[in-house]
N, C-alpha and C positions, 0 to 999 in steps of 0.2 A: 514195669518191665525194663530191663537194661537193653542197651543198644546191641544189635546183632551185626557183627563185622564180617563181610565177605571179601575175600581177595580174588580179584578177577585177573586172569592171565591170558592175554591174546597171543596166539601163536604166530602173528604176523608183525613184522617191524616196518612194513610199508607205510608211508605217511598217510595215504588214502585208504588204509585197511578197512574193509567192511566189518571185520571181526572187532576191531578196536572201536569203530563207530557204534556197533551194537552194544558194547560194554559201556560206552559213554551214555548212550540212550538209557540203559538200565540204571545208571547212576541217577539220571534225571527223574525216573519214574519209581524209584525205590520207595516203598512205604516208610512212614515215620518209624524211627527206631532201627532202620536198616541202613548201614553205611557200606557202600561198595567202593573199595580201593582198587585201582588198576595198577598192577605191578609193572615196573619198567624193567624189561629183560634185555634191553638193547646192549648192555655192557657185559652180559654173561657169556663167557666163552663156550665153545662146543664142549660137550662132556668128554672128559679124558680121565679115566680112573688111574692112570699112571701118575698123576700129580697129587693123588690123595695123600701120600706121605710127605709131600712138600707143604701141604696145607691148602685149603680151598681159597679161591680168589675172594676178595672182599665183596664183590657183587653177588657171588653165590651165597655167602654168609648172610648178606642183607635179605635176599629172597627167602632163605630158610627162616629167618627171624619173622618176616612178614607172614609166611605160611603158618608158623607156630602161633602167631598172635591172632590169626583169623579164627572165626567160629566154624 
């Protein structure tokens, strides 16, 4: 069986976030063959569709690639 990759996204950027702590705990107890990666969304700007023609920020492109790579 190949590894199963999960991308976890916490909606909180706070240093002491309970959501992020729960995701870190999930990483620690994930079964063999399961990899949980926590996405860093701290540098993603607020959504603004007006900038779509200018191209998306690199941070948004990175997150999109992480989502596409996850199972």
